[in-house]
C-alpha positions in Angstrom: 152.7 93.5 101.9 152.5 92.8 105.5 155.8 91.4 107.3 157.7 91.2 110.1 160.1 94.3 110.7 162.7 91.5 111.5 162.8 90.4 107.7 163.1 93.8 106.3 166.7 94.2 104.6 168.8 97.3 105.7 167.1 100.7 104.5 163.7 99.4 103.9 161.3 101.7 105.2 157.7 100.6 106.5 154.7 101.3 108.1 153.9 99.6 111.5 150.8 97.7 111.1 150.7 96.0 114.5 152.5 94.7 117.4 151.6 91.6 119.0 152.8 89.0 121.1 154.2 86.5 118.7 155.3 83.6 120.4 156.4 83.4 124.2 159.8 85.3 123.7 158.4 88.8 125.4 155.8 89.5 128.3 153.2 91.6 127.9 155.1 94.7 129.5 157.8 94.0 126.9 155.0 94.7 124.4 153.9 97.8 125.7 157.3 99.3 126.4 157.5 98.9 122.8 154.3 101.2 122.0 155.2 103.6 124.3 158.4 103.9 122.5 156.9 104.7 119.3 155.9 101.4 117.7 152.5 102.3 117.3 149.9 101.3 113.9 150.5 103.9 111.2 154.2 104.9 112.4 156.7 104.9 109.5 159.9 102.7 110.8 163.3 101.9 108.5 165.8 98.9 109.5 169.0 100.9 109.4 171.6 98.1 109.9 171.8 94.8 111.5 174.4 94.0 114.3 178.0 92.2 113.3 177.4 89.2 110.9 173.6 90.5 110.3 172.3 89.6 113.4 171.4 91.4 116.6 170.6 94.1 117.2 169.0 95.9 114.6 169.4 99.6 114.7 165.8 100.7 113.7 164.5 104.4 112.6 160.9 105.1 114.0 159.4 108.6 113.6 162.0 110.7 114.4 164.0 108.4 117.2 166.7 105.5 116.7 166.6 102.3 118.9 168.5 98.9 119.0 166.4 96.1 118.8 166.6 92.5 119.5 165.4 89.9 116.9 162.6 88.6 119.7 161.4 92.4 119.7 161.4 92.8 115.9 159.0 89.6 115.6 156.6 91.2 117.2 156.2 94.4 115.4 154.5 93.4 111.3 154.9 96.3 109.3 153.6 97.0 105.6 156.4 97.0 103.7 156.9 99.8 100.5 
């Protein structure tokens, strides 16, 4: 089942399906940077936890790296949850 990274609960695992401009929140340079950081199709990803009150930032593991993402960024990453 494909869902947005922002919709995965804490601790959930998935595989990146695609990164795309989901609305006008991010410019193409931001999307390109996500790819450079490792958010590429077929990469394993896990939402570790969310910020205070279940909001931003999201602590995310992609491959072997850890990142803090804003919700706008996480909404541009589709994952196959599993």
